[in-house]
MARKOLMAR-687386 format. One record per residue: x, y, z of N, C-alpha, C in turn; residue in three letters. Coordinates in steps of 0.1 Angstrom, whole numbers, padded with zeros to 4 digits, always signed. Layout:
N
XYZXYZXYZala...
***
This chain:
346
+0009-0010+0001+0001-0001+0000+0010+0013-0001met+0006+0023-0008+0013+0034-0011+0013+0043+0001ser+0022+0052+0002+0022+0064+0014+0009+0072+0011asn+0006+0074-0002-0005+0083-0007-0019+0078-0002lys-0020+0063-0002-0032+0056-0001-0037+0055+0015thr-0025+0055+0024-0029+0054+0040-0035+0068+0044leu-0034+0079+0040-0040+0091+0046-0054+0090+0039pro-0057+0087+0027-0069+0087+0021-0079+0078+0027leu-0074+0065+0032-0081+0055+0039-0083+0059+0054leu-0075+0066+0061-0075+0071+0074-0086+0083+0072ala-0086+0091+0062-0096+0101+0062-0110+0093+0061ala-0111+0083+0051-0125+0078+0049-0130+0070+0062ala-0122+0064+0071-0126+0059+0084-0130+0068+0092cys-0124+0081+0093-0128+0090+0101-0142+0096+0098ala-0143+0097+0083-0157+0103+0081-0167+0092+0084ala-0165+0079+0082-0174+0069+0087-0178+0070+0100ala-0167+0073+0108-0172+0071+0124-0177+0086+0126leu-0175+0096+0121-0182+0109+0124-0197+0106+0119leu-0198+0100+0109-0213+0097+0104-0221+0087+0114thr-0212+0078+0121-0220+0068+0129-0222+0077+0141gly-0214+0086+0146-0216+0096+0159-0228+0103+0158cys-0231+0107+0146-0243+0114+0144-0256+0107+0146glu-0255+0097+0146-0268+0089+0150-0267+0083+0163thr-0254+0076+0168-0254+0071+0180-0254+0080+0191thr-0250+0094+0188-0250+0103+0200-0262+0108+0205asn-0274+0105+0196-0287+0110+0201-0292+0103+0215met-0295+0113+0224-0298+0108+0236-0312+0113+0240arg-0321+0106+0244-0334+0110+0250-0332+0113+0263met-0340+0125+0269-0339+0128+0283-0325+0131+0286gly-0319+0138+0277-0305+0144+0279-0307+0155+0292ser-0299+0154+0301-0298+0163+0312-0294+0176+0308ser-0285+0178+0299-0280+0188+0294-0291+0198+0287glu-0301+0191+0282-0313+0197+0276-0323+0203+0285ala-0322+0197+0296-0336+0199+0306-0335+0212+0311lys-0345+0218+0315-0348+0230+0326-0354+0223+0338thr-0354+0232+0348-0362+0226+0363-0375+0221+0358val-0383+0226+0349-0395+0223+0345-0394+0209+0336ala-0394+0198+0343-0391+0186+0333-0399+0175+0338thr-0401+0164+0333-0409+0151+0335-0422+0154+0330gly-0432+0148+0336-0447+0151+0329-0457+0148+0342ala-0469+0152+0338-0480+0153+0348-0491+0147+0341ala-0497+0139+0349-0513+0132+0343-0522+0131+0355gly-0532+0141+0356-0540+0143+0365-0533+0145+0379gly-0535+0138+0389-0529+0142+0402-0514+0135+0404ala-0510+0126+0392-0499+0121+0392-0488+0128+0386thr-0474+0128+0392-0464+0134+0385-0453+0124+0381ala-0445+0125+0372-0434+0117+0366-0421+0124+0364ala-0411+0120+0371-0398+0125+0367-0397+0142+0369asn-0406+0147+0380-0406+0161+0383-0393+0164+0390glu-0391+0175+0390-0379+0181+0398-0380+0181+0412ser-0371+0174+0420-0371+0173+0434-0372+0185+0441thr-0370+0197+0434-0373+0211+0443-0386+0215+0442gln-0395+0209+0434-0409+0214+0434-0416+0213+0444leu-0422+0221+0452-0430+0220+0464-0443+0212+0458gln-0449+0204+0468-0462+0197+0465-0470+0198+0473lys-0483+0195+0470-0494+0195+0480-0504+0183+0479cys-0507+0180+0490-0516+0167+0491-0529+0167+0483ser-0536+0178+0483-0547+0180+0475-0545+0194+0471ser-0556+0197+0457-0556+0209+0451-0563+0220+0461pro-0558+0233+0460-0566+0244+0467-0577+0250+0459met-0579+0246+0446-0588+0251+0438-0585+0251+0423gly-0591+0257+0413-0587+0256+0402-0581+0271+0397thr-0572+0269+0388-0565+0284+0383-0564+0281+0368val-0566+0294+0363-0560+0299+0349-0548+0308+0348ser-0541+0305+0337-0531+0314+0333-0533+0328+0328leu-0531+0340+0333-0535+0353+0329-0521+0358+0325val-0516+0357+0311-0503+0363+0307-0506+0376+0298glu-0500+0384+0302-0500+0399+0295-0490+0400+0284asn-0497+0397+0271-0488+0394+0260-0486+0411+0254gln-0491+0421+0260-0486+0434+0256-0476+0438+0263asp-0472+0432+0274-0461+0436+0284-0447+0437+0278ala-0439+0445+0282-0425+0446+0277-0417+0435+0278gly-0419+0429+0288-0410+0416+0292-0414+0405+0283trp-0427+0404+0277-0434+0395+0271-0426+0394+0257tyr-0426+0407+0251-0420+0410+0238-0404+0405+0237thr-0396+0409+0248-0383+0405+0250-0382+0388+0251ile-0391+0383+0258-0392+0368+0260-0394+0362+0245leu-0403+0368+0237-0406+0361+0225-0396+0364+0213arg-0392+0379+0213-0384+0384+0202-0368+0379+0204asn-0365+0383+0215-0351+0383+0218-0345+0369+0222glu-0352+0364+0231-0349+0348+0236-0355+0337+0229tyr-0367+0343+0220-0372+0332+0211-0379+0319+0220lys-0383+0323+0230-0390+0313+0242-0404+0314+0239leu-0411+0303+0242-0424+0301+0243-0432+0308+0253pro-0445+0310+0254-0450+0316+0264-0447+0310+0278pro-0447+0319+0289-0444+0313+0304-0456+0304+0308thr-0466+0305+0302-0478+0296+0307-0476+0283+0303ser-0469+0280+0294-0465+0265+0291-0456+0257+0301asn-0447+0265+0306-0442+0258+0317-0446+0260+0331leu-0455+0270+0333-0461+0270+0346-0472+0260+0346leu-0479+0258+0335-0488+0245+0336-0483+0233+0340arg-0471+0230+0336-0465+0219+0340-0461+0219+0354leu-0455+0228+0359-0453+0229+0372-0463+0228+0382leu-0475+0236+0378-0487+0237+0387-0492+0223+0387ile-0494+0215+0377-0502+0203+0378-0492+0191+0384gln-0479+0193+0382-0471+0183+0389-0471+0187+0404gln-0473+0198+0407-0472+0201+0423-0487+0197+0429ser-0497+0195+0422-0510+0192+0428-0515+0201+0436asn-0510+0214+0435-0517+0225+0444-0529+0231+0438cys-0530+0230+0425-0541+0234+0419-0544+0226+0405phe-0558+0228+0401-0562+0221+0390-0561+0233+0380val-0554+0231+0366-0553+0240+0356-0565+0239+0347val-0573+0251+0342-0583+0250+0336-0578+0261+0324val-0583+0257+0313-0580+0263+0300-0589+0277+0299glu-0579+0288+0297-0585+0301+0294-0579+0307+0282arg-0567+0303+0276-0559+0308+0267-0568+0308+0252gly-0564+0319+0245-0573+0322+0231-0573+0309+0224ala-0561+0301+0220-0561+0291+0214-0569+0280+0218ala-0568+0275+0231-0575+0266+0236-0590+0270+0237gly-0595+0280+0240-0609+0284+0240-0614+0283+0225met-0607+0288+0214-0610+0284+0201-0612+0270+0199arg-0604+0261+0203-0605+0247+0202-0619+0240+0209ala-0621+0245+0220-0635+0241+0227-0646+0247+0220met-0645+0257+0214-0657+0265+0206-0659+0257+0192asp-0647+0253+0187-0648+0245+0173-0656+0232+0178arg-0653+0226+0189-0660+0213+0190-0675+0215+0191glu-0678+0225+0200-0693+0230+0202-0700+0234+0188arg-0692+0238+0179-0699+0240+0166-0700+0228+0159gln-0692+0221+0160-0694+0207+0152-0706+0200+0158leu-0706+0200+0171-0719+0193+0177-0731+0199+0174met-0730+0212+0172-0743+0220+0169-0746+0217+0155gly-0738+0214+0146-0740+0211+0132-0744+0197+0130ser-0747+0189+0141-0750+0177+0138-0739+0166+0133gly-0727+0170+0131-0718+0161+0126-0711+0151+0138glu-0712+0152+0149-0707+0145+0160-0713+0132+0161met-0710+0122+0165-0718+0110+0167-0725+0109+0181arg-0735+0102+0182-0744+0102+0194-0736+0101+0206gly-0742+0108+0217-0734+0106+0230-0725+0116+0232gly-0720+0125+0221-0709+0132+0225-0714+0146+0230ser-0714+0147+0242-0719+0159+0250-0709+0171+0250asn-0711+0181+0243-0703+0195+0243-0712+0204+0247phe-0725+0203+0252-0735+0213+0254-0730+0222+0266gly-0739+0230+0269-0737+0239+0281-0735+0229+0293arg-0729+0238+0304-0728+0233+0317-0716+0222+0317gly-0708+0221+0309-0695+0213+0310-0681+0219+0315gln-0682+0231+0313-0668+0238+0316-0666+0240+0331met-0655+0239+0337-0652+0239+0351-0648+0255+0352val-0652+0262+0365-0651+0275+0365-0635+0275+0370ala-0630+0288+0368-0615+0290+0373-0618+0299+0386ser-0613+0292+0398-0614+0298+0412-0604+0312+0411asp-0592+0308+0406-0580+0319+0407-0575+0324+0393tyr-0568+0333+0391-0560+0336+0379-0547+0340+0384gly-0537+0333+0376-0523+0334+0381-0515+0341+0371leu-0511+0353+0374-0504+0362+0364-0488+0360+0367ser-0480+0358+0354-0466+0358+0356-0459+0371+0350pro-0448+0375+0356-0442+0387+0352-0427+0385+0354glu-0418+0388+0342-0404+0388+0344-0400+0403+0350ile-0393+0402+0359-0390+0416+0365-0377+0420+0359ile-0365+0412+0359-0354+0415+0351-0348+0403+0346phe-0340+0403+0334-0333+0391+0331-0320+0397+0323ser-0307+0392+0328-0296+0399+0320-0286+0389+0320asn-0276+0390+0312-0264+0382+0310-0251+0393+0313ser-0244+0392+0322-0233+0399+0326-0219+0392+0326asp-0210+0398+0316-0196+0392+0317-0190+0392+0328ala-0191+0403+0338-0186+0401+0351-0171+0406+0351gly-0165+0407+0340-0150+0412+0341-0141+0400+0344gly-0144+0388+0344-0137+0376+0348-0123+0376+0339ile-0124+0380+0326-0114+0378+0320-0100+0386+0326gly-0105+0399+0328-0093+0410+0334-0089+0401+0347gly-0096+0395+0354-0094+0391+0368-0084+0378+0367ala-0087+0369+0356-0077+0360+0352-0064+0365+0348val-0064+0375+0340-0051+0381+0335-0044+0387+0346gly-0049+0391+0355-0043+0399+0366-0036+0388+0376gly-0044+0376+0379-0040+0364+0385-0028+0358+0379leu-0026+0355+0368-0017+0348+0360-0007+0354+0353leu-0006+0368+0356+0005+0376+0348+0005+0374+0334gly+0016+0375+0327+0017+0378+0313+0011+0364+0307gly+0011+0352+0311+0003+0341+0305-0009+0343+0307arg-0015+0349+0317-0029+0353+0320-0036+0362+0309gly-0025+0369+0302-0032+0376+0292-0037+0369+0280gly-0031+0359+0277-0036+0349+0266-0049+0344+0271ala-0049+0338+0283-0060+0330+0288-0072+0339+0289val-0069+0353+0294-0080+0362+0293-0086+0366+0281ala-0077+0368+0269-0081+0373+0257-0090+0358+0251ala-0086+0346+0255-0095+0335+0249-0109+0336+0257ala-0108+0337+0269-0120+0336+0275-0128+0349+0270ile-0122+0362+0269-0129+0373+0264-0139+0377+0273gly-0138+0377+0286-0148+0382+0295-0160+0372+0295gly-0159+0359+0292-0168+0350+0288-0173+0343+0299gly-0172+0343+0312-0179+0339+0324-0193+0346+0324leu-0203+0341+0317-0217+0347+0317-0225+0343+0329lys-0228+0353+0336-0236+0351+0348-0250+0355+0345thr-0258+0346+0344-0274+0347+0338-0282+0349+0350arg-0289+0360+0350-0297+0362+0363-0310+0366+0357glu-0321+0362+0364-0333+0364+0363-0343+0365+0376ala-0351+0374+0376-0362+0375+0388-0376+0375+0381ser-0384+0367+0388-0400+0365+0382-0408+0368+0395ala-0419+0374+0390-0432+0375+0399-0443+0367+0397met-0450+0361+0406-0463+0356+0403-0473+0361+0412leu-0484+0366+0405-0497+0370+0414-0508+0363+0412thr-0516+0357+0424-0527+0350+0425-0540+0360+0428leu-0550+0360+0420-0562+0366+0422-0575+0357+0423val-0584+0359+0432-0595+0353+0435-0606+0359+0422asp-0610+0352+0414-0616+0355+0401-0630+0361+0405asn-0635+0357+0418-0650+0360+0422-0651+0371+0427arg-0641+0375+0434-0641+0388+0443-0631+0399+0437ser-0621+0396+0428-0612+0402+0424-0600+0405+0436gly-0600+0398+0447-0590+0402+0458-0579+0394+0453val-0569+0398+0457-0552+0394+0454-0551+0386+0468gln-0548+0371+0464-0549+0361+0475-0534+0360+0478val-0524+0362+0469-0511+0357+0469-0500+0365+0459ser-0491+0367+0463-0480+0373+0453-0466+0370+0460ala-0457+0366+0449-0443+0358+0452-0434+0364+0443ser-0421+0363+0447-0410+0367+0438-0401+0355+0439glu-0395+0353+0428-0385+0342+0426-0373+0346+0418gly-0361+0338+0421-0348+0345+0413-0340+0331+0410ser-0330+0333+0402-0321+0321+0399-0310+0329+0391ala-0299+0323+0391-0286+0325+0384-0276+0315+0381ser-0271+0314+0371-0262+0305+0366-0251+0311+0357lys-0239+0306+0360-0228+0308+0353-0223+0297+0343ser-0218+0301+0331-0212+0293+0322-0202+0300+0314asp-0190+0293+0310-0180+0298+0302-0186+0298+0286phe-0184+0312+0281-0188+0314+0269-0176+0313+0259ala-0163+0315+0265-0151+0316+0254-0143+0304+0254gly-0147+0292+0261-0139+0279+0263-0137+0274+0248phe-0147+0277+0238-0142+0274+0225-0130+0277+0220gly-0126+0291+0219-0112+0297+0217-0102+0291+0224gly-0104+0288+0237-0095+0284+0247-0090+0269+0243leu-0099+0260+0243-0098+0248+0241-0099+0241+0227phe-0105+0248+0219-0106+0240+0206-0121+0242+0203gly-0126+0238+0189-0138+0237+0186-0147+0228+0193ala-0140+0217+0195-0148+0206+0204-0155+0211+0215thr-0146+0219+0223-0154+0224+0237-0163+0235+0232ala-0160+0243+0223-0170+0252+0222-0183+0246+0215gly-0183+0236+0207-0195+0229+0203-0203+0221+0214gly-0194+0217+0224-0202+0211+0236-0210+0222+0244ala-0204+0233+0246-0210+0243+0253-0221+0252+0247leu-0218+0251+0231-0227+0260+0226-0242+0258+0226gly-0247+0244+0226-0261+0240+0229-0266+0247+0242gly-0260+0243+0251-0264+0250+0265-0263+0263+0265tyr-0252+0270+0260-0253+0287+0260-0263+0292+0253gln-0269+0285+0244-0281+0291+0236-0293+0289+0242asn-0294+0281+0251-0308+0281+0259-0306+0284+0275thr-0293+0289+0278-0291+0292+0292-0301+0302+0298ala-0305+0312+0291-0312+0322+0297-0326+0318+0299gln-0332+0309+0289-0344+0301+0291-0343+0293+0304gly-0335+0285+0308-0332+0280+0317-0333+0285+0332lys-0325+0297+0332-0327+0305+0343-0342+0313+0345val-0346+0315+0335-0360+0320+0336-0369+0308+0343leu-0369+0297+0338-0376+0286+0342-0374+0284+0358thr-0359+0284+0362-0357+0283+0374-0364+0293+0384ala-0364+0306+0379-0368+0316+0386-0384+0317+0389ala-0390+0312+0379-0406+0309+0379-0407+0298+0390phe-0401+0288+0389-0401+0276+0399-0399+0281+0414met-0389+0292+0414-0387+0296+0428-0397+0304+0433asp-0404+0312+0424-0415+0321+0428-0426+0311+0429ala-0430+0302+0423-0440+0293+0426-0439+0286+0440tyr-0429+0280+0442-0423+0276+0454-0427+0283+0467asn-0423+0296+0464-0423+0305+0474-0439+0307+0478gln-0447+0309+0467-0462+0310+0468-0468+0300+0474met-0466+0285+0471-0471+0274+0476-0469+0274+0492val-0454+0276+0495-0453+0275+0511-0461+0286+0520ile-0464+0299+0512-0469+0309+0520-0486+0304+0521ala-0490+0298+0510-0504+0295+0509-0509+0284+0517leu-0498+0274+0521-0499+0264+0530-0505+0269+0546arg-0500+0280+0549-0503+0287+0562-0515+0299+0559asn-0520+0297+0548-0531+0309+0544-0541+0311+0554tyr-0542+0324+0556-0553+0331+0563-0560+0343+0556lys-0570+0343+0555-0578+0353+0547-0577+0366+0553ala-0575+0376+0547-0574+0391+0551-0590+0395+0555gln-0591+0402+0564-0604+0407+0566-0603+0421+0572ser-0613+0429+0571-0612+0444+0574-0622+0445+0586val-0617+0447+0597-0625+0445+0613-0635+0456+0611gln-0648+0451+0613-0660+0458+0616-0667+0463+0602gly-0659+0461+0592-0664+0468+0579-0667+0456+0568gln-0657+0446+0569-0657+0434+0558-0651+0440+0545gly-0647+0431+0537-0640+0435+0524-0649+0444+0516leu-0645+0456+0512-0653+0463+0504-0663+0471+0509gly-0663+0471+0523-0672+0477+0531-0670+0494+0535gly-0659+0498+0529-0656+0512+0533-0641+0511+0536gly-0638+0501+0545-0622+0502+0550-0621+0509+0561gly-0610+0508+0569-0607+0514+0580-0599+0526+0579arg-0593+0527+0567-0585+0544+0563-0593+0552+0557leu-0605+0556+0563-0614+0566+0559-0611+0579+0556gly-0618+0586+0547-0613+0599+0540-0624+0609+0545val-0618+0618+0552-0629+0629+0557-0635+0635+0547asp-0650+0635+0547-0658+0640+0537-0660+0632+0525gly-0657+0621+0527-0658+0611+0515-0674+0606+0515ala-0678+0600+0504-0690+0592+0505-0691+0581+0513ala-0703+0577+0518-0706+0565+0527-0700+0554+0521ala-0697+0545+0530-0688+0532+0525-0699+0525+0517pro-0696+0515+0508-0706+0507+0499-0712+0498+0508ser-0723+0494+0503-0731+0486+0513-0730+0470+0510gln-0716+0467+0506-0714+0452+0503-0714+0443+0515thr-0715+0432+0516-0714+0422+0526-0711+0409+0523arg-0707+0400+0532-0702+0388+0527-0712+0379+0521ala-0723+0379+0525-0733+0369+0517-0743+0381+0509gly-0756+0377+0506-0763+0385+0498-0765+0397+0504ala-0766+0410+0496-0768+0422+0505-0784+0424+0506ala-0787+0429+0519-0803+0430+0522-0806+0442+0515met-0818+0440+0509-0823+0453+0503-0830+0462+0514ser-0833+0474+0510-0840+0485+0519-0856+0479+0521met-0861+0473+0512-0874+0467+0516-0873+0456+0525arg-0864+0447+0525-0863+0437+0534-0860+0442+0548glu-0851+0453+0548-0848+0460+0562-0860+0463+0568ala-0869+0470+0560-0880+0478+0563-0890+0466+0570gln-0891+0456+0564-0899+0445+0568-0896+0439+0580ala-0882+0438+0583-0876+0431+0595-0877+0440+0607arg-0876+0455+0604-0878+0464+0613-0892+0465+0619leu-0901+0464+0609-0915+0463+0615-0920+0450+0623asn-0913+0440+0620-0914+0427+0626-0907+0428+0642ala-0897+0436+0642-0891+0439+0656-0897+0449+0663leu-0907+0457+0656-0914+0467+0665-0909+0482+0662gly-0902+0480+0652-0897+0494+0648-0905+0500+0635tyr-0916+0509+0638-0925+0510+0628-0919+0519+0616asp-0920+0514+0605-0915+0520+0591-0927+0525+0583val-0940+0520+0587-0949+0518+0578-0950+0506+0567gly-0954+0510+0556-0955+0501+0547-0941+0499+0537thr-0934+0488+0539-0921+0485+0531-0922+0488+0515pro-0914+0500+0514-0916+0504+0499-0902+0505+0494asp-0891+0503+0500-0878+0503+0493-0872+0517+0496gly-0878+0528+0500-0873+0542+0499-0868+0545+0514ser-0857+0551+0515-0851+0554+0527-0855+0567+0532ala-0867+0568+0537-0872+0581+0540-0868+0585+0555gly-0873+0596+0560-0870+0599+0575-0876+0590+0584pro-0887+0585+0580-0894+0574+0591-0883+0561+0592arg-0880+0557+0581-0872+0545+0580-0857+0550+0587thr-0854+0561+0585-0838+0565+0590-0841+0566+0606ala-0853+0571+0610-0856+0571+0625-0855+0559+0629lys-0862+0548+0625-0862+0534+0629-0849+0530+0628ala-0842+0531+0621-0828+0526+0618-0818+0531+0630leu-0821+0543+0633-0811+0548+0643-0816+0543+0659arg-0828+0541+0659-0833+0535+0673-0829+0521+0674glu-0829+0512+0661-0824+0501+0660-0810+0498+0664phe-0803+0508+0658-0786+0508+0659-0783+0509+0674gln-0792+0520+0682-0789+0522+0692-0790+0510+0701lys-0800+0502+0699-0803+0491+0706-0794+0479+0705ser-0787+0481+0695-0778+0470+0692-0763+0476+0697gln-0761+0487+0699-0748+0492+0702-0740+0497+0688gly-0746+0496+0678-0741+0502+0665-0740+0516+0664ile-0730+0521+0657-0732+0537+0657-0746+0541+0649pro-0752+0550+0655-0766+0556+0649-0764+0563+0637ala-0762+0556+0627-0762+0565+0614-0774+0567+0606thr-0783+0557+0608-0797+0561+0602-0793+0554+0588gly-0781+0547+0587-0781+0542+0572-0780+0527+0572arg-0784+0519+0563-0783+0505+0563-0771+0501+0559leu-0761+0501+0570-0748+0495+0566-0745+0483+0569asp-0732+0478+0566-0730+0463+0569-0734+0457+0583thr-0727+0466+0592-0733+0462+0605-0745+0460+0607ala-0753+0469+0604-0769+0469+0605-0776+0459+0600thr-0770+0456+0586-0777+0443+0578-0776+0431+0587gln-0761+0429+0590-0758+0417+0600-0764+0415+0612asp-0769+0426+0617-0776+0427+0630-0793+0423+0628ala-0796+0430+0616-0811+0426+0611-0811+0412+0609leu-0801+0406+0603-0802+0392+0597-0800+0381+0610ser-0800+0386+0621-0796+0376+0632-0811+0370+0636arg
***
């Protein structure tokens, strides 16, 4: 065999090996490709979820994701980082945690449900396919995600290495090129009760991760290639971790949940921080509000004569209310406020 043949044969063998590597190097479930939002969820069962995720023994209610796609952070998420909506990863984390049952309220999902209802209405569906009214589950809570900040900071590590290693360090620093990227992200979650509009919980989470961007130039193309895939998705991984941190913080707080209440007024009843000269507090109450006609009938039954109940808060009714309020130790305002309604309902 000639001297020219050997290099050609070696090159052919190398090409064959490389071709084989393209197939045999495929790995499903690669840890390098994962974020902390990993594994799967099926009903109340989770599989291969992150060990850092907080869990609940039973759901606290139903929740829908409310993502503000007009916000500046969302535009950056979509256009700069080329990442999908945050609701996708939050859906997985929430179901795996079993702390809430996720219900669909996204535009695409709602269109899909409407399409099925239209097909049923057209008569095209087989018998027994019930997509009629009364099938949807209410969303008790709305969960809103928000990215507070996200950045990649070189951190000046190249200069520090150069200073530590002297003359030789200059070459290392140049190769690194300030390439120790510390990626940081901070995220917030807000949970609102959909029936009352009351904020139930809010939490903040953060994460950071450092990786070398300049090792490709320092150690050759192989090292750079190995780091490249991770580097391209590093910001997405950090954002995911920040949202998991925020969600974990929220779950921890909700485990010891105690409803907020305004003493003596009730939520929406005017509050304790009154403003001088302001209008009278609203007449809301925890249960169904008592109408003036109902209050008049009750006052008559208790011996406070208001005449025929007509729903009009005239002088006679105001006088009867003041007398009743005095008897109950309630401020005698002559108005059908929340405290008076409660006393009349006993």
